[in-house]
LOBABA-42066 format. One record per atom (N, C-alpha, C, O, CB): residue number from 0; residue in one letter; chain; atom name; x, y, z. Coordinates in pm, 1 decimal. Glycine has a CB too. Layout:
N
{NUM,A,A,CA,{X,Y,Z}};
...
// end
This chain:
77
{0,X,A,N,{84.0,-117.9,0.0}};
{0,X,A,CA,{0.0,0.0,0.0}};
{0,X,A,C,{88.0,123.6,0.0}};
{0,X,A,O,{169.4,144.1,90.0}};
{0,X,A,CB,{-95.3,0.1,121.0}};
{1,X,A,N,{70.6,203.7,-100.4}};
{1,X,A,CA,{156.8,320.5,-109.2}};
{1,X,A,C,{79.5,451.1,-120.1}};
{1,X,A,O,{139.8,558.0,-111.3}};
{1,X,A,CB,{248.2,306.9,-226.6}};
{2,X,A,N,{-49.1,445.9,-138.4}};
{2,X,A,CA,{-125.3,569.3,-149.7}};
{2,X,A,C,{-231.9,574.3,-41.6}};
{2,X,A,O,{-270.4,472.3,15.7}};
{2,X,A,CB,{-188.9,581.6,-289.0}};
{3,X,A,N,{-277.5,693.0,-15.8}};
{3,X,A,CA,{-381.5,712.3,85.2}};
{3,X,A,C,{-509.0,639.8,44.9}};
{3,X,A,O,{-579.4,585.1,129.8}};
{3,X,A,CB,{-409.7,861.9,106.1}};
{4,X,A,N,{-538.4,639.4,-82.6}};
{4,X,A,CA,{-659.9,572.5,-130.6}};
{4,X,A,C,{-653.8,422.5,-102.3}};
{4,X,A,O,{-752.6,363.1,-59.3}};
{4,X,A,CB,{-679.3,597.3,-281.7}};
{5,X,A,N,{-538.4,361.8,-126.4}};
{5,X,A,CA,{-524.8,218.6,-99.5}};
{5,X,A,C,{-538.7,189.2,49.6}};
{5,X,A,O,{-602.2,91.2,88.5}};
{5,X,A,CB,{-389.8,167.2,-150.9}};
{6,X,A,N,{-479.3,274.0,132.4}};
{6,X,A,CA,{-488.8,255.0,277.3}};
{6,X,A,C,{-632.6,271.7,323.1}};
{6,X,A,O,{-681.3,193.4,404.7}};
{6,X,A,CB,{-397.2,354.0,351.7}};
{7,X,A,N,{-700.9,372.9,271.6}};
{7,X,A,CA,{-840.4,395.5,309.3}};
{7,X,A,C,{-927.8,277.2,269.6}};
{7,X,A,O,{-1013.2,234.3,347.1}};
{7,X,A,CB,{-893.1,523.9,244.5}};
{8,X,A,N,{-907.0,224.5,149.4}};
{8,X,A,CA,{-984.8,109.0,105.1}};
{8,X,A,C,{-958.1,-13.8,191.6}};
{8,X,A,O,{-1049.6,-90.6,221.5}};
{8,X,A,CB,{-953.5,77.4,-40.6}};
{9,X,A,N,{-831.1,-32.0,232.1}};
{9,X,A,CA,{-798.5,-145.9,318.3}};
{9,X,A,C,{-861.7,-130.1,455.6}};
{9,X,A,O,{-906.7,-228.2,514.9}};
{9,X,A,CB,{-646.7,-161.4,331.9}};
{10,X,A,N,{-865.5,-6.8,507.1}};
{10,X,A,CA,{-927.8,16.4,638.1}};
{10,X,A,C,{-1077.6,-9.9,634.9}};
{10,X,A,O,{-1135.0,-51.3,735.6}};
{10,X,A,CB,{-901.9,159.5,684.5}};
{11,X,A,N,{-1141.1,13.2,522.1}};
{11,X,A,CA,{-1285.4,-11.2,510.8}};
{11,X,A,C,{-1318.5,-158.6,526.7}};
{11,X,A,O,{-1428.1,-193.3,570.6}};
{11,X,A,CB,{-1337.6,39.0,376.7}};
{12,X,A,N,{-1225.1,-245.2,491.4}};
{12,X,A,CA,{-1250.1,-389.0,498.3}};
{12,X,A,C,{-1216.9,-449.1,634.4}};
{12,X,A,O,{-1244.4,-566.7,658.2}};
{12,X,A,CB,{-1170.7,-459.3,392.1}};
{13,X,A,N,{-1157.6,-369.1,725.1}};
{13,X,A,CA,{-1124.1,-419.3,858.1}};
{13,X,A,C,{-1245.5,-412.7,949.3}};
{13,X,A,O,{-1335.6,-331.5,928.3}};
{13,X,A,CB,{-1007.7,-339.4,918.6}};
{14,X,A,N,{-1247.7,-499.9,1052.5}};
{14,X,A,CA,{-1352.3,-485.9,1154.7}};
{14,X,A,C,{-1337.0,-352.2,1227.4}};
{14,X,A,O,{-1227.9,-295.4,1232.0}};
{14,X,A,CB,{-1346.2,-603.8,1256.2}};
{15,X,A,N,{-1445.8,-303.2,1283.3}};
{15,X,A,CA,{-1447.8,-170.7,1345.1}};
{15,X,A,C,{-1344.6,-159.9,1457.0}};
{15,X,A,O,{-1275.7,-58.5,1467.6}};
{15,X,A,CB,{-1587.2,-139.7,1399.3}};
{16,X,A,N,{-1333.2,-262.3,1540.2}};
{16,X,A,CA,{-1240.1,-256.9,1652.9}};
{16,X,A,C,{-1095.1,-242.0,1605.0}};
{16,X,A,O,{-1018.2,-165.1,1662.8}};
{16,X,A,CB,{-1254.2,-383.2,1739.2}};
{17,X,A,N,{-1058.7,-314.0,1501.7}};
{17,X,A,CA,{-922.5,-303.4,1449.8}};
{17,X,A,C,{-898.7,-165.8,1385.9}};
{17,X,A,O,{-790.5,-108.9,1399.9}};
{17,X,A,CB,{-895.8,-415.3,1347.1}};
{18,X,A,N,{-997.9,-113.7,1317.1}};
{18,X,A,CA,{-985.0,19.9,1258.1}};
{18,X,A,C,{-969.0,125.2,1367.8}};
{18,X,A,O,{-892.5,220.4,1352.4}};
{18,X,A,CB,{-1108.0,52.6,1169.8}};
{19,X,A,N,{-1042.1,107.3,1479.7}};
{19,X,A,CA,{-1029.0,201.1,1591.0}};
{19,X,A,C,{-890.2,191.3,1653.8}};
{19,X,A,O,{-832.8,293.0,1692.5}};
{19,X,A,CB,{-1137.2,174.4,1696.9}};
{20,X,A,N,{-835.5,69.4,1664.5}};
{20,X,A,CA,{-700.3,53.0,1718.7}};
{20,X,A,C,{-598.3,123.3,1629.8}};
{20,X,A,O,{-506.0,187.3,1680.1}};
{20,X,A,CB,{-665.0,-96.7,1732.5}};
{21,X,A,N,{-614.0,111.9,1499.6}};
{21,X,A,CA,{-523.2,178.5,1407.3}};
{21,X,A,C,{-538.1,330.2,1420.3}};
{21,X,A,O,{-438.5,402.5,1419.8}};
{21,X,A,CB,{-550.3,133.1,1261.8}};
{22,X,A,N,{-661.0,378.0,1431.9}};
{22,X,A,CA,{-683.9,521.9,1446.2}};
{22,X,A,C,{-621.1,572.9,1576.3}};
{22,X,A,O,{-561.6,680.7,1577.8}};
{22,X,A,CB,{-835.6,553.4,1443.4}};
{23,X,A,N,{-633.8,496.9,1685.0}};
{23,X,A,CA,{-575.1,535.3,1812.4}};
{23,X,A,C,{-422.4,539.1,1802.0}};
{23,X,A,O,{-358.1,632.3,1850.2}};
{23,X,A,CB,{-619.2,438.2,1923.4}};
{24,X,A,N,{-365.7,436.6,1738.5}};
{24,X,A,CA,{-220.6,433.5,1720.3}};
{24,X,A,C,{-173.0,552.8,1636.3}};
{24,X,A,O,{-73.3,617.1,1669.1}};
{24,X,A,CB,{-178.0,301.2,1653.6}};
{25,X,A,N,{-244.6,580.8,1529.3}};
{25,X,A,CA,{-206.9,691.0,1442.2}};
{25,X,A,C,{-213.4,824.1,1516.4}};
{25,X,A,O,{-126.0,909.0,1498.8}};
{25,X,A,CB,{-297.2,694.6,1319.3}};
{26,X,A,N,{-315.6,843.1,1598.9}};
{26,X,A,CA,{-327.6,966.7,1676.7}};
{26,X,A,C,{-210.7,981.1,1772.8}};
{26,X,A,O,{-152.8,1089.1,1783.5}};
{26,X,A,CB,{-460.3,969.4,1754.0}};
{27,X,A,N,{-175.1,874.0,1843.0}};
{27,X,A,CA,{-61.4,879.0,1935.4}};
{27,X,A,C,{68.5,906.0,1859.9}};
{27,X,A,O,{153.0,982.8,1905.9}};
{27,X,A,CB,{-50.3,747.2,2014.6}};
{28,X,A,N,{83.6,843.4,1745.1}};
{28,X,A,CA,{202.8,862.8,1663.7}};
{28,X,A,C,{216.3,1008.9,1620.6}};
{28,X,A,O,{324.8,1066.4,1629.4}};
{28,X,A,CB,{198.7,771.2,1540.8}};
{29,X,A,N,{106.9,1068.8,1574.1}};
{29,X,A,CA,{110.0,1207.4,1529.5}};
{29,X,A,C,{137.0,1303.1,1645.8}};
{29,X,A,O,{209.0,1401.6,1629.2}};
{29,X,A,CB,{-21.6,1243.6,1461.3}};
{30,X,A,N,{80.0,1274.9,1763.3}};
{30,X,A,CA,{105.6,1358.7,1880.2}};
{30,X,A,C,{252.6,1350.2,1919.9}};
{30,X,A,O,{313.7,1451.0,1955.3}};
{30,X,A,CB,{15.7,1316.6,1998.2}};
{31,X,A,N,{309.2,1229.6,1913.8}};
{31,X,A,CA,{450.3,1211.6,1947.6}};
{31,X,A,C,{540.0,1284.3,1847.4}};
{31,X,A,O,{641.6,1342.0,1885.9}};
{31,X,A,CB,{485.9,1062.1,1951.9}};
{32,X,A,N,{503.4,1281.7,1720.2}};
{32,X,A,CA,{581.3,1351.3,1618.2}};
{32,X,A,C,{579.6,1501.8,1643.1}};
{32,X,A,O,{679.8,1569.9,1621.2}};
{32,X,A,CB,{527.0,1319.6,1477.7}};
{33,X,A,N,{466.7,1553.1,1688.4}};
{33,X,A,CA,{456.0,1695.9,1716.9}};
{33,X,A,C,{543.3,1737.6,1834.2}};
{33,X,A,O,{594.3,1849.6,1836.7}};
{33,X,A,CB,{312.1,1732.7,1744.8}};
{34,X,A,N,{561.3,1648.0,1932.1}};
{34,X,A,CA,{643.5,1679.8,2048.5}};
{34,X,A,C,{791.5,1679.1,2014.9}};
{34,X,A,O,{867.3,1761.0,2066.9}};
{34,X,A,CB,{615.9,1581.7,2160.5}};
{35,X,A,N,{833.5,1587.4,1928.3}};
{35,X,A,CA,{976.1,1573.7,1898.0}};
{35,X,A,C,{1019.4,1660.4,1780.9}};
{35,X,A,O,{1136.9,1661.0,1744.1}};
{35,X,A,CB,{1009.0,1429.5,1868.7}};
{36,X,A,N,{927.4,1731.9,1723.4}};
{36,X,A,CA,{957.0,1814.9,1607.7}};
{36,X,A,C,{1045.5,1932.2,1647.5}};
{36,X,A,O,{1033.5,1984.6,1758.3}};
{36,X,A,CB,{827.4,1865.1,1542.9}};
{37,X,A,N,{1133.4,1973.2,1558.2}};
{37,X,A,CA,{1218.2,2089.0,1583.3}};
{37,X,A,C,{1132.0,2214.8,1585.2}};
{37,X,A,O,{1019.3,2212.9,1535.7}};
{37,X,A,CB,{1330.0,2100.4,1476.1}};
{38,X,A,N,{1183.2,2323.3,1641.4}};
{38,X,A,CA,{1103.5,2446.1,1646.9}};
{38,X,A,C,{1057.1,2488.5,1508.0}};
{38,X,A,O,{1130.9,2476.9,1410.1}};
{38,X,A,CB,{1184.1,2559.0,1711.6}};
{39,X,A,N,{936.2,2536.8,1501.3}};
{39,X,A,CA,{880.2,2576.1,1372.4}};
{39,X,A,C,{942.2,2706.5,1324.7}};
{39,X,A,O,{1014.2,2773.4,1398.8}};
{39,X,A,CB,{727.8,2590.1,1381.7}};
{40,X,A,N,{913.8,2741.0,1202.4}};
{40,X,A,CA,{970.4,2861.8,1142.5}};
{40,X,A,C,{926.1,2986.3,1218.5}};
{40,X,A,O,{1000.4,3084.2,1224.8}};
{40,X,A,CB,{929.5,2872.6,995.3}};
{41,X,A,N,{806.3,2983.8,1276.2}};
{41,X,A,CA,{758.6,3101.5,1348.6}};
{41,X,A,C,{833.1,3118.3,1480.6}};
{41,X,A,O,{839.2,3228.9,1534.2}};
{41,X,A,CB,{607.7,3091.2,1374.2}};
{42,X,A,N,{890.4,3009.1,1534.2}};
{42,X,A,CA,{962.1,3017.0,1660.7}};
{42,X,A,C,{1109.8,3050.7,1641.6}};
{42,X,A,O,{1173.0,3101.9,1734.1}};
{42,X,A,CB,{948.7,2886.4,1735.4}};
{43,X,A,N,{1165.6,3023.6,1525.3}};
{43,X,A,CA,{1306.2,3053.0,1501.4}};
{43,X,A,C,{1318.3,3187.8,1431.4}};
{43,X,A,O,{1234.8,3224.3,1348.6}};
{43,X,A,CB,{1372.8,2941.2,1417.2}};
{44,X,A,N,{1423.3,3260.5,1466.1}};
{44,X,A,CA,{1445.7,3390.8,1402.8}};
{44,X,A,C,{1528.1,3370.5,1277.3}};
{44,X,A,O,{1628.1,3298.7,1277.9}};
{44,X,A,CB,{1516.7,3489.6,1499.8}};
{45,X,A,N,{1486.4,3432.6,1173.2}};
{45,X,A,CA,{1555.9,3425.4,1046.2}};
{45,X,A,C,{1652.6,3542.9,1039.0}};
{45,X,A,O,{1612.3,3658.6,1051.2}};
{45,X,A,CB,{1455.9,3426.4,926.3}};
{46,X,A,N,{1780.1,3512.1,1019.0}};
{46,X,A,CA,{1879.9,3618.2,1011.6}};
{46,X,A,C,{1908.5,3646.7,865.5}};
{46,X,A,O,{1963.8,3562.8,794.4}};
{46,X,A,CB,{2010.2,3579.1,1087.6}};
{47,X,A,N,{1870.6,3765.5,821.2}};
{47,X,A,CA,{1892.3,3805.8,683.4}};
{47,X,A,C,{2034.2,3859.8,666.4}};
{47,X,A,O,{2088.9,3920.3,758.6}};
{47,X,A,CB,{1788.6,3911.3,640.8}};
{48,X,A,N,{2093.1,3838.4,550.7}};
{48,X,A,CA,{2227.5,3891.6,527.6}};
{48,X,A,C,{2227.2,4044.4,523.9}};
{48,X,A,O,{2127.7,4106.3,486.3}};
{48,X,A,CB,{2284.5,3836.2,396.9}};
{49,X,A,N,{2338.2,4103.3,562.8}};
{49,X,A,CA,{2352.4,4248.4,563.7}};
{49,X,A,C,{2405.2,4292.3,427.0}};
{49,X,A,O,{2526.2,4298.8,404.9}};
{49,X,A,CB,{2447.7,4295.4,679.1}};
{50,X,A,N,{2313.2,4321.9,336.8}};
{50,X,A,CA,{2351.2,4358.7,200.6}};
{50,X,A,C,{2425.0,4492.1,195.5}};
{50,X,A,O,{2513.4,4510.4,111.8}};
{50,X,A,CB,{2228.1,4365.0,112.4}};
{51,X,A,N,{2390.7,4583.3,281.8}};
{51,X,A,CA,{2457.2,4713.8,282.4}};
{51,X,A,C,{2603.9,4697.9,321.2}};
{51,X,A,O,{2691.0,4760.1,260.5}};
{51,X,A,CB,{2386.1,4811.1,379.5}};
{52,X,A,N,{2631.9,4615.1,421.9}};
{52,X,A,CA,{2770.5,4592.4,462.3}};
{52,X,A,C,{2848.5,4522.5,351.5}};
{52,X,A,O,{2965.5,4552.9,328.3}};
{52,X,A,CB,{2775.9,4509.5,591.4}};
{53,X,A,N,{2784.1,4430.2,284.4}};
{53,X,A,CA,{2850.7,4360.1,174.5}};
{53,X,A,C,{2882.2,4457.1,60.2}};
{53,X,A,O,{2990.4,4451.7,1.8}};
{53,X,A,CB,{2762.6,4243.8,123.4}};
{54,X,A,N,{2787.6,4545.4,28.9}};
{54,X,A,CA,{2809.4,4643.6,-77.0}};
{54,X,A,C,{2924.2,4735.8,-40.7}};
{54,X,A,O,{3008.4,4766.0,-125.3}};
{54,X,A,CB,{2682.0,4725.0,-102.7}};
{55,X,A,N,{2929.1,4781.7,85.9}};
{55,X,A,CA,{3039.1,4868.2,129.5}};
{55,X,A,C,{3173.2,4795.2,122.4}};
{55,X,A,O,{3274.9,4855.8,88.6}};
{55,X,A,CB,{3014.0,4918.2,272.4}};
{56,X,A,N,{3174.1,4665.8,154.0}};
{56,X,A,CA,{3297.3,4588.7,149.2}};
{56,X,A,C,{3347.8,4576.8,4.9}};
{56,X,A,O,{3468.4,4583.0,-19.5}};
{56,X,A,CB,{3275.5,4449.2,210.3}};
{57,X,A,N,{3256.2,4559.8,-89.8}};
{57,X,A,CA,{3296.0,4542.2,-229.9}};
{57,X,A,C,{3326.7,4675.2,-296.5}};
{57,X,A,O,{3428.4,4687.5,-364.7}};
{57,X,A,CB,{3186.5,4469.9,-307.5}};
{58,X,A,N,{3241.8,4774.4,-278.6}};
{58,X,A,CA,{3253.3,4900.0,-352.7}};
{58,X,A,C,{3316.4,5013.3,-273.4}};
{58,X,A,O,{3355.4,5114.5,-331.6}};
{58,X,A,CB,{3118.8,4942.6,-399.0}};
{59,X,A,N,{3327.1,4998.7,-144.3}};
{59,X,A,CA,{3379.3,5109.0,-62.5}};
{59,X,A,C,{3274.9,5218.5,-51.1}};
{59,X,A,O,{3157.4,5191.0,-27.3}};
{59,X,A,CB,{3510.2,5165.6,-122.5}};
{60,X,A,N,{3318.2,5343.2,-68.3}};
{60,X,A,CA,{3226.8,5456.6,-53.3}};
{60,X,A,C,{3167.9,5504.2,-185.1}};
{60,X,A,O,{3105.1,5609.9,-190.3}};
{60,X,A,CB,{3298.0,5570.7,12.9}};
{61,X,A,N,{3187.5,5427.8,-290.9}};
{61,X,A,CA,{3131.1,5465.6,-420.4}};
{61,X,A,C,{2979.6,5464.5,-414.5}};
{61,X,A,O,{2919.4,5380.7,-347.3}};
{61,X,A,CB,{3180.6,5371.4,-530.9}};
{62,X,A,N,{2919.2,5557.1,-484.6}};
{62,X,A,CA,{2773.4,5560.5,-496.3}};
{62,X,A,C,{2740.9,5530.9,-641.4}};
{62,X,A,O,{2779.7,5605.7,-731.2}};
{62,X,A,CB,{2713.1,5699.4,-450.4}};
{63,X,A,N,{2671.1,5423.8,-663.6}};
{63,X,A,CA,{2634.8,5386.9,-800.0}};
{63,X,A,C,{2506.3,5456.6,-840.3}};
{63,X,A,O,{2416.4,5472.7,-757.8}};
{63,X,A,CB,{2619.4,5234.6,-813.2}};
{64,X,A,N,{2496.1,5498.4,-965.8}};
{64,X,A,CA,{2372.5,5563.2,-1010.5}};
{64,X,A,C,{2258.8,5462.0,-1018.1}};
{64,X,A,O,{2281.1,5342.8,-1039.7}};
{64,X,A,CB,{2393.1,5630.6,-1147.7}};
{65,X,A,N,{2139.2,5510.4,-1000.4}};
{65,X,A,CA,{2021.6,5426.3,-1012.8}};
{65,X,A,C,{1993.2,5408.7,-1161.9}};
{65,X,A,O,{1942.6,5499.7,-1227.5}};
{65,X,A,CB,{1898.4,5488.0,-937.4}};
{66,X,A,N,{2025.8,5292.1,-1213.8}};
{66,X,A,CA,{2015.7,5267.9,-1357.6}};
{66,X,A,C,{1870.8,5272.1,-1406.3}};
{66,X,A,O,{1845.7,5303.8,-1522.6}};
{66,X,A,CB,{2077.9,5133.4,-1392.3}};
{67,X,A,N,{1777.5,5241.2,-1320.5}};
{67,X,A,CA,{1636.3,5246.2,-1360.1}};
{67,X,A,C,{1595.5,5390.2,-1388.0}};
{67,X,A,O,{1530.4,5419.1,-1488.4}};
{67,X,A,CB,{1545.7,5184.8,-1250.2}};
{68,X,A,N,{1634.2,5479.4,-1298.6}};
{68,X,A,CA,{1598.5,5620.7,-1317.7}};
{68,X,A,C,{1666.7,5678.0,-1440.5}};
{68,X,A,O,{1606.1,5754.5,-1515.5}};
{68,X,A,CB,{1636.0,5703.1,-1194.1}};
{69,X,A,N,{1793.3,5641.3,-1461.8}};
{69,X,A,CA,{1863.7,5690.3,-1580.5}};
{69,X,A,C,{1799.0,5638.2,-1708.3}};
{69,X,A,O,{1787.9,5711.3,-1806.8}};
{69,X,A,CB,{2011.2,5649.2,-1575.9}};
{70,X,A,N,{1756.9,5514.2,-1707.0}};
{70,X,A,CA,{1690.4,5457.1,-1823.4}};
{70,X,A,C,{1558.1,5523.6,-1851.9}};
{70,X,A,O,{1522.0,5543.8,-1967.8}};
{70,X,A,CB,{1669.5,5309.9,-1804.2}};
{71,X,A,N,{1485.2,5558.0,-1747.1}};
{71,X,A,CA,{1356.2,5625.4,-1766.0}};
{71,X,A,C,{1375.0,5766.4,-1821.2}};
{71,X,A,O,{1292.5,5814.8,-1898.6}};
{71,X,A,CB,{1279.0,5631.1,-1633.6}};
{72,X,A,N,{1483.7,5831.9,-1781.3}};
{72,X,A,CA,{1508.3,5967.3,-1833.3}};
{72,X,A,C,{1536.0,5964.7,-1983.1}};
{72,X,A,O,{1504.1,6059.7,-2054.6}};
{72,X,A,CB,{1626.3,6032.4,-1759.5}};
{73,X,A,N,{1594.8,5856.7,-2029.5}};
{73,X,A,CA,{1629.4,5847.4,-2171.8}};
{73,X,A,C,{1512.3,5803.2,-2258.0}};
{73,X,A,O,{1515.2,5822.4,-2379.6}};
{73,X,A,CB,{1744.3,5751.4,-2190.6}};
{74,X,A,N,{1411.1,5745.6,-2199.1}};
{74,X,A,CA,{1297.5,5698.2,-2278.1}};
{74,X,A,C,{1208.4,5813.7,-2317.6}};
{74,X,A,O,{1201.1,5916.0,-2249.6}};
{74,X,A,CB,{1217.0,5593.9,-2200.6}};
{75,X,A,N,{1141.2,5794.5,-2428.9}};
{75,X,A,CA,{1039.9,5892.1,-2470.5}};
{75,X,A,C,{905.7,5849.5,-2414.3}};
{75,X,A,O,{873.0,5730.9,-2411.6}};
{75,X,A,CB,{1033.3,5904.8,-2625.9}};
{76,X,A,N,{829.8,5945.2,-2370.3}};
{76,X,A,CA,{696.1,5912.0,-2321.2}};
{76,X,A,C,{594.7,5968.2,-2411.7}};
{76,X,A,O,{475.0,5951.6,-2388.3}};
{76,X,A,CB,{673.4,5962.3,-2181.0}};
// end
């Protein structure tokens, strides 16, 4: 059994008590997985790279022109 549909069809053919035992086991398994899970993305802080520091390291104190603005000045409207 490799798909959810196959598992669901197999569970339909089991007696009710056995299906309930499987459901109970699955619930305990999922609860245990939630406890041992690593902190979620909302709990961990994401550290973004410092692009300004990187730019200063590469270019120094140079100020590059905004190429978008220069391109717009050259276009005809």
